N, C-alpha and C positions, 0 to 999 in steps of 0.2 A: 442245658448246653446251648440249645438253639437261641434262647433269649440272650445269653452272654455273647454269642456271635453277633446277634442283631445289634446289641448295644455297642460292641466293638466296631461294627461297620459304620454305625451312626457317628461315633466319635472320630473315626478315620475320615469320614466325609467332611465333618466339621473342620478338621485340620486342613483339608484341601480347600474348603471355603475360605479359611483364614489366609491361606497362600494366595488364593484368587483375589481377595480384597487387597492384600499387600501389593500384588502385581498392578492392580488398577490404580492404587494410591501412588505407586512409583511412577506410572505413566503420567498421571496428572501433575505430580511434583516436578517431573522433568519439563513439562510444558510451562508451569509457572516459573521454574528456574530460568527458562529462556527469557521470559518477560523481565525477570529480576536482573539477570546478567546484563541485558541490553540497557535497562534503566540505569543501572549503576555506572556503566561505561559512559552513557550520555548525560550523566549528572541529573537525572530525575530524582525528585524527593519521594522516597518510599516510606509510607507510614507503617506498614506491617507485611511481613511474609509469614503466612500461616500454613502449617501442616494440619489438614483436617478442617472441619467446620464445627460450629456450635460453641458450647461453653469452653473456656480456656482451661487447660490442665497445667501447663507450664508456659510462662512468658518471660522473656528477657528483653530489656530495653537497652539499646546501644547508646553511646555517647551522643550521637546525632539525633536521637529520639526515635529511631527506627526500632520496631518491635519484631521479635522472632517468637512465634507462638506454636504450641502444640495444643490442638483442640480435640474435643471428645469424639467427633464422628469422623472416622478415617477414610471417607469417600471423596478425597480430593484435597483441595487447598486453594489458596489465592495469594496474589501479590497486589496489595492496595496502594495505589499511587496517590499522592497529594492532589486533591482537586479533580480527581478523575471523573466524577459524576456531578460536579458542581459548576454553577455558572456564577461569575462574579468573583472568583478567587484570583486575586492579582499578584500572588506570589510568583516570581519568575521561575521557580523550580516546580510549580504545579504542572500537572500533566497537560492540561488543555492550553497552557501558555507556551508550551514548547513548540518548536518549528514542526510543520506537518511531516517533513521527511524523517525527523527523529521519532515522532509518534508512530509512523508507519513501520519503522525498524523495530521498535519495542513491541508493537502488536504482532508483527510477523515472526519475531524470534521464538514465541511459544511453539508455533508449528514447526519452525526450523529446528529447534532442539528435539522435538519429537522425531523429526526425520533423521537427524544425526544419530539419535539413539536407535532408530530403526536400522541404520547402516551397521552399527555395532552389533545389534542383536542378529542381523543377517549374517555377519561374519561368523559369529559364534555358531549359528545354525549350520552354515555350510561346512565349517571345519569339523564340527562334532558329529553331525548325523547326515548331512546332505539333505536334499529335498526333491529335486526334479529329475535329475539324470539317474540312470540305472547302471550298476556295475555287475558284470558276470563274476560270481565268486567261485563257481565250480561247474564243470561240464563233464559228466560221467561218460564212460565208453558206450553205455546203452542209450544215451540221449539222441534224439532225432537231429540235434544240432552239433553232435560231436564232430570235431575237425572243421566245423563251420565257424562257431564262436569259440573264443579262447578265454581262459581265466584272466581277469583284469581288463577285458574289453569294456569300454564305456559305451552303452547304447544311447545315442543322441537323437535317434529318429527311427521311424518305421515307414517303409515304402517311400522313402525320400520326403516324408513329412516330419518336420522337426518337432521334438518335444518342446512344448511351450505352455507352461503352467498358467500364463495370463489368460489363455483361451481354453483352459482345462484339457490341453492336449498332452496327456501323460502317456507312457508306453502302453498301459492297459487299454486306455480309451482309443488310442490310434490303432491298436490291433483289432479292437472291437469294431471300429469303423471299417477297417479293411475287410473283416469277415462279413459284416452286414452288406457291404457293397458287392463282394465277389462270391461269397459262399453261403448265402442265406438259405439256399435249398440244395439238397444233394443232386448233383448233375447226372448221375448214372441211373440205372434202373433199380427197382426194388430188390431184385435178385442180387445185383452187385452190392447194394448197401448191406445185405445180409452176410456178405462175405468179408466185410470190413472187420477190423479188430473191435472187440466189444468189452464193455465192463458193465457191472450191475450196481445200481444205487437205489435204495428204497424200493426194491422189488421191480424196478424198471430197467430195461436193457438199452444201452446207448452205444452208438457206433462212432468210431474215430476214423476220419478220412484225412490222409496226409496231403497237405497243400503247400505251395511255395509262399515265401515271405521274404522281403528284403529288410535286413537289419543295417541301419546306418550307424557305424561304430567309430570310436576313436581308439586306435591301437598303436601303442608306442609313439604317441604324438601325431600320428597320421590319420586323417579322416578317410574312411572307405565305406563302400557299400558291399555287403556280403549276401549271397543268396542262401537263405536258410529255409526252415520248414516250420509248419504249425499243424497241429492236429485239430481239425474242426469236428465238433461233436454234434451228432444228429440223433433225433429220436426215431422211432420205428416208422414214422410218417415221412421221414426225409427232411424234417424241419430243423434248422440250426438252433441249438439250445446253448451253445457256448464254444469255447476253444481251450486248447491246452498246449503248452510248450514241452510237455512230457510225452514220452513214447508210450507210456503205460500209466494209467491213473493210479495204480497201486505203488508205483515207484516214486518216492517223494524226495530223493536225494541225488537224482541223476543230473538235475539242472537247477542250480541255486543262484538267485540274483538278490541284490539288495541296493539300497540307496548308495549312490556314489558320494563318498566323503571327499570334499575338495581339499587340496593341499593348502598350506599356509599362504603361499604366494597366490594361488588361484583364488582363495577366499578373499584376500585383500583386493584383487582385481575385480572380482565379481560382486562384492558386497554392495557397491553403489548401484550398478545396473540391476541387481536383484531387487534392491529396495525400490528403485524407480519403476520396475515392472509391477511390484505390489501396488504402488500408487496408481499406475495406469489401470490395473485390474479393478481397483476400487472405483475409479471414474467410470469404467465400463459398466460396473454393477449399478452405479447411480443412474447412468443413462438408461439402463434396462428398467429400473424402478420408475423413472419418469415416463417412459414410453409404455408402461404396463406389461413388459415382458417378464418382470418379477413382481410378486405380490408383496404387500406390506408385511406379511408373516415371515418374509425372508430377513427382516430386520430384528434387532433386539436392543433393549436398553441396558442399563447397568446390572439389573438383576439377572437378565439373560446372559450377559457377558460373564458375570461372576460364576453363574452355574456352569457355563460352557468351559471356562478355565478349570474349575474344580473337577468336572467330569472327565475332560480329556487328560488332565494331569494325573488323575487317578488311574487312567488306563495306561499311560506311559509318560515318563518325564520328557521324552523327545517331543511330544505334542506341545508341551509348554514352550520348548525352544522355538517351535514354529509359531505359536500364538504371540510371542513377544514382538517380533518384527511386524506381524500383521496388525496388532493392536496399536503399536507406535505409529505406523504409517496411517492407519485409520484416523487416529486423533489429529495427525498433521493435516490430512486432506479435509476432514470435516470442519476443523476450526478455521479453515480459509474460505469456507463457503459463505456467501453473503446472506446469512440467515441471522435474524435478531438473536442477541445473547452470545453470538460467536464472534471471534476476532475479525473474520472476514467482513461482517456487518459494520463493525467500527471502522475498519479500513476504508470502506466505501465512503463514509461520511467525512473522514479525514481527507480523502482525495477530492471530494466535492468542495470542501473548504479551501484546499490548496488551489483548485482551479478558479473558484469564484472570489478568492481573496477575502472570504467572509465566512465565519462558522455558522453552521445550522444551529438554531436555538437549542440549548442543552435540554430544555424541557421537552421539546419535540423528540429529540433523539432518545431521551430517557423513557418517554411514554411509549414509543415504538419498541424500544428494547424490552421494557417491562411486559408489554402485551405479548411480544414475541417469546419472551422467556416463559410466560404462563402457557402459551400454546405449545412450545417445545417440550416443557415438562409434561403436559397432558399427552402429547404424542409419544414421548418416551414411556410413560406409564401404560399407554394403550398397547404399544408393541410388546411390552413385557407381559401384559395380561394375555394378549393373543397367543404368545408362545406357550402359555400353560393351559389355555382354554381349548385351543384348536388341536 
């Protein structure tokens, strides 16, 4: 029976791996579709639009010679423009013979489509599960915050500090910061500590001390600050080991909270700012990587991304709804970076050509791009290996 369960678990996880690969493929196809759409609008000649890499499985040739392909390896795709990597192609429809502003638009539209998809995915996330704000779902008569908080209150901050996921300021982290600042040690005597309410866990006795806390809430459309309470948990030495919004650790239904699900109109209004916040958060993380505040092990390549999507989706489908806008915005931001093999790198050389009225030799651009691609692939493999080794 155990072996059957193990086989079932393996096949279930393989199913989630397939879902993860399809998600990654969707994100890359959205990116390439951006290039394709802009190219078609601006009359660029497109030789092939491919779903996947490697040997072709199915290929259809349109009347204008453009090929639409499905290829064997589903980890991406590409949009191949006429003369994109060539020098000396004099066709007026070739990529490098188009005006610089047109090429910039085509190169930019890949990331732009990723960002647009991020807005759509953000809308779906906010309206279906919510993410950052917290809603009070129930306040029992035994709760320490009974008649302080009300059902349907939306908690938007703690102690006048706003919930802001960009800087990881969620409700739990804001309360933890408050506790660490104000209640890190029991302020009374040891005798007074022993008189506090207690509970036992793993053979240890803990003490709960009631303290004040300000909840910033939105109630019936009005923003207000209400004076509430928190139980700070101490060990026998008077050291803070945690906190609770319950009056008794054994009562788990007296105070119930959950993610605030945005309304349809709210989701429409917040989708763009929410997506922009993700982009800003990614830039902050990049800055931390460059300054050494985060290590290289914080990054992951395609294998890590697929594993992460599969793992979190297996835990809860709501995690997938969160990962969709995150991955979409990640692709948008990273593809605009001036790194060889990325769109941002190509855009830099188009801008140089536009300014100096003369293109940089294609052989030079291709050489830098190819070397950069090898380095980038090596880096991606390295960060994937580090995720599984460390």
